[in-house]
All heavy atoms as TSV, in Angstrom:
chain	resi	resn	atom	element	x	y	z
A	1	MET	N	N	0.862	-1.171	0.000
A	1	MET	CA	C	0.000	0.000	0.000
A	1	MET	C	C	0.908	1.234	0.000
A	1	MET	O	O	1.798	1.360	0.834
A	1	MET	CB	C	-0.883	-0.032	1.256
A	1	MET	CG	C	-1.894	1.058	1.300
A	1	MET	SD	S	-2.984	1.085	2.752
A	1	MET	CE	C	-3.562	-0.568	2.897
A	2	ASN	N	N	0.654	2.144	-0.949
A	2	ASN	CA	C	1.503	3.329	-1.014
A	2	ASN	C	C	1.103	4.354	0.056
A	2	ASN	O	O	0.067	4.221	0.718
A	2	ASN	CB	C	1.484	3.944	-2.426
A	2	ASN	CG	C	0.135	4.506	-2.817
A	2	ASN	OD1	O	-0.613	4.998	-1.970
A	2	ASN	ND2	N	-0.183	4.446	-4.094
A	3	GLU	N	N	1.912	5.360	0.199
A	3	GLU	CA	C	1.715	6.359	1.268
A	3	GLU	C	C	0.412	7.140	1.100
A	3	GLU	O	O	-0.291	7.404	2.075
A	3	GLU	CB	C	2.908	7.318	1.312
A	3	GLU	CG	C	2.866	8.280	2.476
A	3	GLU	CD	C	2.909	7.587	3.838
A	3	GLU	OE1	O	3.471	6.486	3.951
A	3	GLU	OE2	O	2.377	8.168	4.799
A	4	LYS	N	N	0.065	7.497	-0.139
A	4	LYS	CA	C	-1.172	8.260	-0.365
A	4	LYS	C	C	-2.395	7.427	0.012
A	4	LYS	O	O	-3.326	7.930	0.647
A	4	LYS	CB	C	-1.261	8.700	-1.820
A	4	LYS	CG	C	-2.461	9.574	-2.088
A	4	LYS	CD	C	-2.474	10.108	-3.500
A	4	LYS	CE	C	-3.703	10.957	-3.701
A	4	LYS	NZ	N	-3.809	11.485	-5.039
A	5	THR	N	N	-2.384	6.154	-0.343
A	5	THR	CA	C	-3.498	5.269	0.009
A	5	THR	C	C	-3.600	5.110	1.515
A	5	THR	O	O	-4.691	5.147	2.087
A	5	THR	CB	C	-3.314	3.887	-0.656
A	5	THR	OG1	O	-3.219	4.075	-2.074
A	5	THR	CG2	C	-4.470	2.961	-0.338
A	6	ARG	N	N	-2.469	4.957	2.168
A	6	ARG	CA	C	-2.444	4.832	3.627
A	6	ARG	C	C	-2.999	6.090	4.293
A	6	ARG	O	O	-3.807	6.021	5.226
A	6	ARG	CB	C	-1.016	4.564	4.100
A	6	ARG	CG	C	-0.903	4.163	5.539
A	6	ARG	CD	C	0.530	3.896	5.990
A	6	ARG	NE	N	1.467	3.502	4.963
A	6	ARG	CZ	C	1.719	2.245	4.584
A	6	ARG	NH1	N	1.075	1.255	5.149
A	6	ARG	NH2	N	2.612	1.985	3.659
A	7	MET	N	N	-2.610	7.255	3.782
A	7	MET	CA	C	-3.113	8.523	4.331
A	7	MET	C	C	-4.617	8.648	4.111
A	7	MET	O	O	-5.336	9.117	4.989
A	7	MET	CB	C	-2.382	9.711	3.691
A	7	MET	CG	C	-0.963	9.883	4.157
A	7	MET	SD	S	-0.034	11.176	3.287
A	7	MET	CE	C	-1.221	12.476	3.102
A	8	TRP	N	N	-5.094	8.210	2.938
A	8	TRP	CA	C	-6.520	8.286	2.643
A	8	TRP	C	C	-7.307	7.426	3.616
A	8	TRP	O	O	-8.301	7.878	4.184
A	8	TRP	CB	C	-6.790	7.844	1.197
A	8	TRP	CG	C	-8.225	8.017	0.827
A	8	TRP	CD1	C	-8.787	9.127	0.271
A	8	TRP	CD2	C	-9.298	7.078	1.026
A	8	TRP	NE1	N	-10.143	8.926	0.099
A	8	TRP	CE2	C	-10.485	7.684	0.554
A	8	TRP	CE3	C	-9.370	5.799	1.550
A	8	TRP	CZ2	C	-11.713	7.040	0.590
A	8	TRP	CZ3	C	-10.606	5.158	1.591
A	8	TRP	CH2	C	-11.754	5.772	1.114
A	9	TRP	N	N	-6.883	6.174	3.808
A	9	TRP	CA	C	-7.595	5.276	4.728
A	9	TRP	C	C	-7.587	5.811	6.153
A	9	TRP	O	O	-8.577	5.702	6.869
A	9	TRP	CB	C	-7.016	3.864	4.677
A	9	TRP	CG	C	-7.601	3.072	3.546
A	9	TRP	CD1	C	-6.975	2.713	2.391
A	9	TRP	CD2	C	-8.940	2.581	3.454
A	9	TRP	NE1	N	-7.848	2.024	1.585
A	9	TRP	CE2	C	-9.059	1.925	2.210
A	9	TRP	CE3	C	-10.044	2.629	4.287
A	9	TRP	CZ2	C	-10.245	1.317	1.806
A	9	TRP	CZ3	C	-11.222	2.019	3.867
A	9	TRP	CH2	C	-11.316	1.375	2.647
A	10	LYS	N	N	-6.461	6.393	6.548
A	10	LYS	CA	C	-6.387	6.944	7.904
A	10	LYS	C	C	-7.369	8.110	8.056
A	10	LYS	O	O	-8.142	8.167	9.017
A	10	LYS	CB	C	-4.965	7.413	8.214
A	10	LYS	CG	C	-4.816	7.955	9.611
A	10	LYS	CD	C	-3.394	8.369	9.918
A	10	LYS	CE	C	-3.318	8.940	11.319
A	10	LYS	NZ	N	-1.983	9.428	11.638
A	11	ALA	N	N	-7.371	9.044	7.100
A	11	ALA	CA	C	-8.271	10.202	7.162
A	11	ALA	C	C	-9.727	9.767	7.058
A	11	ALA	O	O	-10.583	10.255	7.807
A	11	ALA	CB	C	-7.924	11.199	6.048
A	12	ALA	N	N	-10.036	8.832	6.152
A	12	ALA	CA	C	-11.406	8.353	6.006
A	12	ALA	C	C	-11.852	7.616	7.263
A	12	ALA	O	O	-13.009	7.744	7.691
A	12	ALA	CB	C	-11.515	7.436	4.782
A	13	GLY	N	N	-10.955	6.863	7.873
A	13	GLY	CA	C	-11.274	6.144	9.109
A	13	GLY	C	C	-11.564	7.087	10.263
A	13	GLY	O	O	-12.525	6.888	11.017
A	14	VAL	N	N	-10.748	8.109	10.407
A	14	VAL	CA	C	-10.965	9.094	11.470
A	14	VAL	C	C	-12.303	9.782	11.264
A	14	VAL	O	O	-13.091	9.942	12.203
A	14	VAL	CB	C	-9.808	10.126	11.505
A	14	VAL	CG1	C	-10.152	11.318	12.375
A	14	VAL	CG2	C	-8.530	9.462	12.000
A	15	ARG	N	N	-12.586	10.171	10.026
A	15	ARG	CA	C	-13.854	10.833	9.728
A	15	ARG	C	C	-15.031	9.901	10.011
A	15	ARG	O	O	-16.045	10.311	10.577
A	15	ARG	CB	C	-13.876	11.283	8.274
A	15	ARG	CG	C	-15.147	12.024	7.913
A	15	ARG	CD	C	-15.132	12.454	6.484
A	15	ARG	NE	N	-14.346	13.680	6.374
A	15	ARG	CZ	C	-14.329	14.439	5.294
A	15	ARG	NH1	N	-15.029	14.093	4.241
A	15	ARG	NH2	N	-13.610	15.534	5.263
A	16	ALA	N	N	-14.912	8.632	9.646
A	16	ALA	CA	C	-15.991	7.665	9.872
A	16	ALA	C	C	-16.224	7.431	11.366
A	16	ALA	O	O	-17.373	7.360	11.814
A	16	ALA	CB	C	-15.680	6.344	9.170
A	17	VAL	N	N	-15.157	7.324	12.142
A	17	VAL	CA	C	-15.304	7.122	13.592
A	17	VAL	C	C	-16.007	8.320	14.225
A	17	VAL	O	O	-16.899	8.150	15.065
A	17	VAL	CB	C	-13.931	6.867	14.253
A	17	VAL	CG1	C	-14.010	6.945	15.763
A	17	VAL	CG2	C	-13.389	5.507	13.825
A	18	LYS	N	N	-15.632	9.512	13.816
A	18	LYS	CA	C	-16.301	10.712	14.334
A	18	LYS	C	C	-17.783	10.718	13.961
A	18	LYS	O	O	-18.638	11.062	14.776
A	18	LYS	CB	C	-15.625	11.978	13.797
A	18	LYS	CG	C	-14.265	12.236	14.396
A	18	LYS	CD	C	-13.648	13.489	13.797
A	18	LYS	CE	C	-12.286	13.772	14.369
A	18	LYS	NZ	N	-11.680	14.987	13.796
A	19	THR	N	N	-18.077	10.336	12.726
A	19	THR	CA	C	-19.467	10.293	12.268
A	19	THR	C	C	-20.270	9.270	13.061
A	19	THR	O	O	-21.412	9.534	13.451
A	19	THR	CB	C	-19.530	9.971	10.756
A	19	THR	OG1	O	-18.814	10.987	10.052
A	19	THR	CG2	C	-20.957	9.910	10.258
A	20	VAL	N	N	-19.688	8.098	13.298
A	20	VAL	CA	C	-20.357	7.055	14.085
A	20	VAL	C	C	-20.658	7.573	15.489
A	20	VAL	O	O	-21.771	7.417	16.002
A	20	VAL	CB	C	-19.510	5.768	14.141
A	20	VAL	CG1	C	-20.032	4.796	15.189
A	20	VAL	CG2	C	-19.484	5.095	12.776
A	21	ALA	N	N	-19.672	8.209	16.118
A	21	ALA	CA	C	-19.866	8.733	17.474
A	21	ALA	C	C	-20.953	9.815	17.504
A	21	ALA	O	O	-21.811	9.813	18.387
A	21	ALA	CB	C	-18.549	9.291	18.008
A	22	GLN	N	N	-20.922	10.714	16.542
A	22	GLN	CA	C	-21.927	11.777	16.494
A	22	GLN	C	C	-23.329	11.204	16.290
A	22	GLN	O	O	-24.290	11.650	16.916
A	22	GLN	CB	C	-21.598	12.761	15.368
A	22	GLN	CG	C	-20.360	13.582	15.637
A	22	GLN	CD	C	-19.866	14.308	14.403
A	22	GLN	OE1	O	-20.254	14.000	13.279
A	22	GLN	NE2	N	-18.974	15.273	14.609
A	23	THR	N	N	-23.437	10.215	15.431
A	23	THR	CA	C	-24.735	9.594	15.185
A	23	THR	C	C	-25.235	8.872	16.423
A	23	THR	O	O	-26.421	8.956	16.769
A	23	THR	CB	C	-24.644	8.618	13.992
A	23	THR	OG1	O	-24.186	9.341	12.849
A	23	THR	CG2	C	-25.987	7.972	13.692
A	24	ALA	N	N	-24.339	8.164	17.109
A	24	ALA	CA	C	-24.734	7.456	18.327
A	24	ALA	C	C	-25.228	8.428	19.395
A	24	ALA	O	O	-26.275	8.211	20.014
A	24	ALA	CB	C	-23.564	6.628	18.865
A	25	VAL	N	N	-24.499	9.514	19.601
A	25	VAL	CA	C	-24.905	10.507	20.605
A	25	VAL	C	C	-26.264	11.108	20.251
A	25	VAL	O	O	-27.146	11.229	21.111
A	25	VAL	CB	C	-23.830	11.615	20.738
A	25	VAL	CG1	C	-24.336	12.791	21.538
A	25	VAL	CG2	C	-22.570	11.045	21.385
A	26	ALA	N	N	-26.446	11.454	18.976
A	26	ALA	CA	C	-27.725	12.038	18.554
A	26	ALA	C	C	-28.870	11.044	18.689
A	26	ALA	O	O	-29.960	11.398	19.164
A	26	ALA	CB	C	-27.626	12.527	17.114
A	27	THR	N	N	-28.634	9.802	18.315
A	27	THR	CA	C	-29.687	8.792	18.393
A	27	THR	C	C	-30.040	8.463	19.837
A	27	THR	O	O	-31.218	8.345	20.185
A	27	THR	CB	C	-29.252	7.510	17.642
A	27	THR	OG1	O	-28.841	7.864	16.322
A	27	THR	CG2	C	-30.372	6.499	17.558
A	28	ILE	N	N	-29.032	8.337	20.684
A	28	ILE	CA	C	-29.280	8.065	22.107
A	28	ILE	C	C	-30.036	9.229	22.732
A	28	ILE	O	O	-31.002	9.033	23.475
A	28	ILE	CB	C	-27.959	7.798	22.852
A	28	ILE	CG1	C	-27.354	6.460	22.393
A	28	ILE	CG2	C	-28.167	7.785	24.366
A	28	ILE	CD1	C	-25.915	6.258	22.833
A	29	GLY	N	N	-29.604	10.449	22.427
A	29	GLY	CA	C	-30.275	11.626	22.982
A	29	GLY	C	C	-31.724	11.731	22.564
A	29	GLY	O	O	-32.607	12.004	23.389
A	30	THR	N	N	-31.979	11.479	21.299
A	30	THR	CA	C	-33.362	11.539	20.805
A	30	THR	C	C	-34.208	10.443	21.433
A	30	THR	O	O	-35.336	10.685	21.879
A	30	THR	CB	C	-33.379	11.402	19.276
A	30	THR	OG1	O	-32.587	12.449	18.717
A	30	THR	CG2	C	-34.785	11.478	18.727
A	31	ALA	N	N	-33.661	9.225	21.476
A	31	ALA	CA	C	-34.410	8.103	22.046
A	31	ALA	C	C	-34.649	8.298	23.538
A	31	ALA	O	O	-35.734	7.984	24.047
A	31	ALA	CB	C	-33.669	6.796	21.791
A	32	ALA	N	N	-33.663	8.827	24.253
A	32	ALA	CA	C	-33.831	9.065	25.690
A	32	ALA	C	C	-34.917	10.105	25.939
A	32	ALA	O	O	-35.696	9.979	26.888
A	32	ALA	CB	C	-32.511	9.506	26.307
A	33	ALA	N	N	-34.982	11.116	25.078
A	33	ALA	CA	C	-36.020	12.139	25.225
A	33	ALA	C	C	-37.409	11.536	25.021
A	33	ALA	O	O	-38.385	11.996	25.613
A	33	ALA	CB	C	-35.784	13.268	24.230
A	34	LEU	N	N	-37.479	10.510	24.194
A	34	LEU	CA	C	-38.756	9.836	23.958
A	34	LEU	C	C	-39.047	8.770	25.014
A	34	LEU	O	O	-40.132	8.202	25.032
A	34	LEU	CB	C	-38.772	9.200	22.565
A	34	LEU	CG	C	-38.689	10.190	21.400
A	34	LEU	CD1	C	-38.555	9.437	20.087
A	34	LEU	CD2	C	-39.898	11.095	21.377
A	35	GLY	N	N	-38.060	8.490	25.851
A	35	GLY	CA	C	-38.273	7.582	26.976
A	35	GLY	C	C	-37.830	6.154	26.782
A	35	GLY	O	O	-37.983	5.337	27.685
A	36	ASN	N	N	-37.251	5.804	25.627
A	36	ASN	CA	C	-36.846	4.420	25.413
A	36	ASN	C	C	-35.696	4.367	24.417
A	36	ASN	O	O	-35.862	4.706	23.250
A	36	ASN	CB	C	-38.032	3.598	24.887
A	36	ASN	CG	C	-37.698	2.129	24.760
A	36	ASN	OD1	O	-36.765	1.647	25.379
A	36	ASN	ND2	N	-38.464	1.423	23.941
A	37	VAL	N	N	-34.527	3.908	24.879
A	37	VAL	CA	C	-33.366	3.781	24.003
A	37	VAL	C	C	-33.357	2.363	23.423
A	37	VAL	O	O	-33.253	1.388	24.152
A	37	VAL	CB	C	-32.045	4.062	24.754
A	37	VAL	CG1	C	-30.861	3.844	23.834
A	37	VAL	CG2	C	-32.037	5.469	25.314
A	38	ASP	N	N	-33.495	2.266	22.127
A	38	ASP	CA	C	-33.412	0.990	21.421
A	38	ASP	C	C	-31.965	0.835	20.944
A	38	ASP	O	O	-31.552	1.460	19.968
A	38	ASP	CB	C	-34.384	0.998	20.243
A	38	ASP	CG	C	-34.372	-0.300	19.441
A	38	ASP	OD1	O	-33.498	-1.162	19.688
A	38	ASP	OD2	O	-35.244	-0.443	18.575
A	39	TRP	N	N	-31.192	0.025	21.654
A	39	TRP	CA	C	-29.756	-0.084	21.390
A	39	TRP	C	C	-29.465	-0.682	20.020
A	39	TRP	O	O	-28.449	-0.353	19.402
A	39	TRP	CB	C	-29.069	-0.860	22.506
A	39	TRP	CG	C	-29.111	-0.070	23.779
A	39	TRP	CD1	C	-29.902	-0.288	24.853
A	39	TRP	CD2	C	-28.361	1.118	24.067
A	39	TRP	NE1	N	-29.698	0.681	25.805
A	39	TRP	CE2	C	-28.752	1.557	25.358
A	39	TRP	CE3	C	-27.409	1.855	23.377
A	39	TRP	CZ2	C	-28.210	2.689	25.956
A	39	TRP	CZ3	C	-26.875	2.982	23.978
A	39	TRP	CH2	C	-27.275	3.389	25.253
A	40	PHE	N	N	-30.343	-1.549	19.535
A	40	PHE	CA	C	-30.160	-2.080	18.185
A	40	PHE	C	C	-30.280	-0.954	17.160
A	40	PHE	O	O	-29.492	-0.876	16.214
A	40	PHE	CB	C	-31.180	-3.190	17.887
A	40	PHE	CG	C	-31.044	-3.744	16.497
A	40	PHE	CD1	C	-30.024	-4.627	16.185
A	40	PHE	CD2	C	-31.920	-3.358	15.493
A	40	PHE	CE1	C	-29.879	-5.124	14.898
A	40	PHE	CE2	C	-31.788	-3.844	14.202
A	40	PHE	CZ	C	-30.767	-4.729	13.908
A	41	MET	N	N	-31.245	-0.066	17.356
A	41	MET	CA	C	-31.419	1.068	16.453
A	41	MET	C	C	-30.195	1.990	16.514
A	41	MET	O	O	-29.720	2.461	15.483
A	41	MET	CB	C	-32.675	1.866	16.803
A	41	MET	CG	C	-32.928	3.045	15.875
A	41	MET	SD	S	-34.247	4.147	16.415
A	41	MET	CE	C	-33.542	4.844	17.889
A	42	VAL	N	N	-29.694	2.225	17.724
A	42	VAL	CA	C	-28.506	3.077	17.873
A	42	VAL	C	C	-27.327	2.466	17.117
A	42	VAL	O	O	-26.643	3.152	16.351
A	42	VAL	CB	C	-28.151	3.266	19.369
A	42	VAL	CG1	C	-26.804	3.962	19.521
A	42	VAL	CG2	C	-29.240	4.051	20.089
A	43	ALA	N	N	-27.113	1.167	17.301
A	43	ALA	CA	C	-25.986	0.495	16.642
A	43	ALA	C	C	-26.145	0.473	15.126
A	43	ALA	O	O	-25.179	0.754	14.393
A	43	ALA	CB	C	-25.840	-0.926	17.182
A	44	SER	N	N	-27.341	0.161	14.654
A	44	SER	CA	C	-27.523	0.065	13.203
A	44	SER	C	C	-27.443	1.436	12.530
A	44	SER	O	O	-26.843	1.569	11.461
A	44	SER	CB	C	-28.840	-0.641	12.859
A	44	SER	OG	O	-29.939	0.079	13.349
A	45	ALA	N	N	-28.015	2.453	13.146
A	45	ALA	CA	C	-27.932	3.804	12.573
A	45	ALA	C	C	-26.486	4.305	12.564
A	45	ALA	O	O	-26.029	4.906	11.583
A	45	ALA	CB	C	-28.808	4.774	13.360
A	46	SER	N	N	-25.760	4.011	13.627
A	46	SER	CA	C	-24.360	4.438	13.713
A	46	SER	C	C	-23.494	3.701	12.702
A	46	SER	O	O	-22.628	4.301	12.055
A	46	SER	CB	C	-23.831	4.209	15.126
A	46	SER	OG	O	-24.570	4.977	16.059
A	47	ALA	N	N	-23.720	2.396	12.544
A	47	ALA	CA	C	-22.954	1.623	11.560
A	47	ALA	C	C	-23.239	2.116	10.140
A	47	ALA	O	O	-22.310	2.273	9.336
A	47	ALA	CB	C	-23.288	0.139	11.687
A	48	LEU	N	N	-24.495	2.373	9.840
A	48	LEU	CA	C	-24.853	2.886	8.519
A	48	LEU	C	C	-24.191	4.238	8.273
A	48	LEU	O	O	-23.669	4.505	7.183
A	48	LEU	CB	C	-26.363	3.000	8.372
A	48	LEU	CG	C	-26.856	3.555	7.037
A	48	LEU	CD1	C	-26.396	2.677	5.882
A	48	LEU	CD2	C	-28.366	3.676	7.040
A	49	ALA	N	N	-24.176	5.092	9.274
A	49	ALA	CA	C	-23.529	6.405	9.138
A	49	ALA	C	C	-22.038	6.251	8.856
A	49	ALA	O	O	-21.470	6.986	8.044
A	49	ALA	CB	C	-23.749	7.238	10.401
A	50	GLY	N	N	-21.394	5.286	9.508
A	50	GLY	CA	C	-19.976	5.041	9.261
A	50	GLY	C	C	-19.719	4.569	7.841
A	50	GLY	O	O	-18.775	5.025	7.177
A	51	ILE	N	N	-20.562	3.669	7.346
A	51	ILE	CA	C	-20.423	3.172	5.973
A	51	ILE	C	C	-20.638	4.312	4.975
A	51	ILE	O	O	-19.869	4.468	4.023
A	51	ILE	CB	C	-21.420	2.023	5.717
A	51	ILE	CG1	C	-21.016	0.794	6.545
A	51	ILE	CG2	C	-21.494	1.679	4.228
A	51	ILE	CD1	C	-22.076	-0.277	6.619
A	52	LEU	N	N	-21.656	5.121	5.215
A	52	LEU	CA	C	-21.918	6.256	4.321
A	52	LEU	C	C	-20.770	7.264	4.353
A	52	LEU	O	O	-20.439	7.872	3.334
A	52	LEU	CB	C	-23.231	6.932	4.693
A	52	LEU	CG	C	-24.485	6.100	4.418
A	52	LEU	CD1	C	-25.721	6.811	4.964
A	52	LEU	CD2	C	-24.633	5.821	2.939
A	53	SER	N	N	-20.152	7.427	5.513
A	53	SER	CA	C	-19.013	8.337	5.616
A	53	SER	C	C	-17.849	7.852	4.754
A	53	SER	O	O	-17.226	8.643	4.036
A	53	SER	CB	C	-18.567	8.457	7.083
A	53	SER	OG	O	-17.411	9.252	7.177
A	54	ILE	N	N	-17.564	6.551	4.806
A	54	ILE	CA	C	-16.481	5.997	3.982
A	54	ILE	C	C	-16.815	6.183	2.498
A	54	ILE	O	O	-15.968	6.600	1.705
A	54	ILE	CB	C	-16.251	4.499	4.299
A	54	ILE	CG1	C	-15.697	4.316	5.721
A	54	ILE	CG2	C	-15.323	3.851	3.271
A	54	ILE	CD1	C	-14.289	4.810	5.929
A	55	LEU	N	N	-18.053	5.885	2.119
A	55	LEU	CA	C	-18.451	6.036	0.719
A	55	LEU	C	C	-18.382	7.496	0.268
A	55	LEU	O	O	-17.971	7.785	-0.858
A	55	LEU	CB	C	-19.855	5.475	0.503
A	55	LEU	CG	C	-19.979	3.959	0.659
A	55	LEU	CD1	C	-21.433	3.533	0.570
A	55	LEU	CD2	C	-19.130	3.231	-0.360
A	56	THR	N	N	-18.762	8.417	1.136
A	56	THR	CA	C	-18.680	9.840	0.809
A	56	THR	C	C	-17.222	10.272	0.649
A	56	THR	O	O	-16.907	11.120	-0.190
A	56	THR	CB	C	-19.365	10.681	1.900
A	56	THR	OG1	O	-20.726	10.273	1.989
A	56	THR	CG2	C	-19.306	12.166	1.586
A	57	SER	N	N	-16.335	9.674	1.424
A	57	SER	CA	C	-14.915	10.017	1.352
A	57	SER	C	C	-14.306	9.655	0.005
A	57	SER	O	O	-13.284	10.220	-0.390
A	57	SER	CB	C	-14.138	9.315	2.468
A	57	SER	OG	O	-14.549	9.808	3.726
A	58	VAL	N	N	-14.926	8.721	-0.718
A	58	VAL	CA	C	-14.428	8.362	-2.041
A	58	VAL	C	C	-14.465	9.583	-2.965
A	58	VAL	O	O	-13.607	9.740	-3.830
A	58	VAL	CB	C	-15.260	7.193	-2.628
A	58	VAL	CG1	C	-14.925	6.951	-4.093
A	58	VAL	CG2	C	-15.035	5.929	-1.810
A	59	ALA	N	N	-15.425	10.465	-2.763
A	59	ALA	CA	C	-15.544	11.669	-3.567
A	59	ALA	C	C	-14.388	12.638	-3.325
A	59	ALA	O	O	-14.110	13.506	-4.140
A	59	ALA	CB	C	-16.869	12.370	-3.303
A	60	GLY	N	N	-13.727	12.500	-2.202
A	60	GLY	CA	C	-12.589	13.357	-1.909
A	60	GLY	C	C	-12.510	13.710	-0.438
A	60	GLY	O	O	-13.521	13.860	0.224
A	61	LEU	N	N	-11.302	13.790	0.030
A	61	LEU	CA	C	-11.031	14.174	1.404
A	61	LEU	C	C	-10.118	15.402	1.409
A	61	LEU	O	O	-9.005	15.331	0.895
A	61	LEU	CB	C	-10.316	13.045	2.158
A	61	LEU	CG	C	-11.160	11.859	2.576
A	61	LEU	CD1	C	-10.280	10.725	3.053
A	61	LEU	CD2	C	-12.114	12.256	3.662
A	62	PRO	N	N	-10.551	16.490	1.967
A	62	PRO	CA	C	-9.682	17.676	2.001
A	62	PRO	C	C	-8.429	17.434	2.846
A	62	PRO	O	O	-7.424	18.102	2.653
A	62	PRO	CB	C	-10.560	18.772	2.610
A	62	PRO	CG	C	-11.749	18.098	3.166
A	62	PRO	CD	C	-11.849	16.743	2.537
A	63	GLU	N	N	-8.500	16.454	3.739
A	63	GLU	CA	C	-7.353	16.159	4.589
A	63	GLU	C	C	-6.187	15.539	3.795
A	63	GLU	O	O	-5.046	15.578	4.228
A	63	GLU	CB	C	-7.731	15.192	5.712
A	63	GLU	CG	C	-8.759	15.740	6.679
A	63	GLU	CD	C	-10.185	15.429	6.271
A	63	GLU	OE1	O	-10.449	15.145	5.084
A	63	GLU	OE2	O	-11.053	15.462	7.150
A	64	VAL	N	N	-6.493	14.933	2.646
A	64	VAL	CA	C	-5.481	14.294	1.815
A	64	VAL	C	C	-5.307	15.134	0.568
A	64	VAL	O	O	-6.206	15.256	-0.262
A	64	VAL	CB	C	-5.898	12.838	1.444
A	64	VAL	CG1	C	-4.845	12.199	0.560
A	64	VAL	CG2	C	-6.127	12.018	2.690
A	65	LYS	N	N	-4.165	15.735	0.439
A	65	LYS	CA	C	-3.884	16.643	-0.683
A	65	LYS	C	C	-3.801	15.861	-1.995
A	65	LYS	O	O	-3.285	14.754	-2.048
A	65	LYS	CB	C	-2.558	17.379	-0.471
A	65	LYS	CG	C	-2.492	18.159	0.817
A	65	LYS	CD	C	-3.360	19.381	0.726
A	65	LYS	CE	C	-3.168	20.207	1.977
A	65	LYS	NZ	N	-4.357	20.811	2.480
A	66	GLU	N	N	-4.317	16.470	-3.058
A	66	GLU	CA	C	-4.224	15.865	-4.381
A	66	GLU	C	C	-2.800	16.019	-4.908
A	66	GLU	O	O	-2.125	16.989	-4.628
A	66	GLU	CB	C	-5.197	16.560	-5.344
A	66	GLU	CG	C	-6.657	16.317	-5.032
A	66	GLU	CD	C	-7.075	14.860	-5.240
A	66	GLU	OE1	O	-6.592	14.236	-6.191
A	66	GLU	OE2	O	-7.873	14.377	-4.425
A	67	GLY	N	N	-2.402	15.055	-5.738
A	67	GLY	CA	C	-1.100	15.142	-6.383
A	67	GLY	C	C	-0.055	14.695	-5.501
A	67	GLY	O	O	0.983	14.468	-5.421
């Protein structure tokens, strides 16, 4: 794996982890306000957000310079 690919995966991974955490916090907060936290829903929504973050990163990451 070349250096640019390694940098891309690292930046995309960091972005995905942040997205997963943000989604989990938002989902837990919303569910708690409604009185019932469905942990399966929290996990599935967070996992989907992480996958979408990686797919969105394919379009480009400002953290990884072109060229």
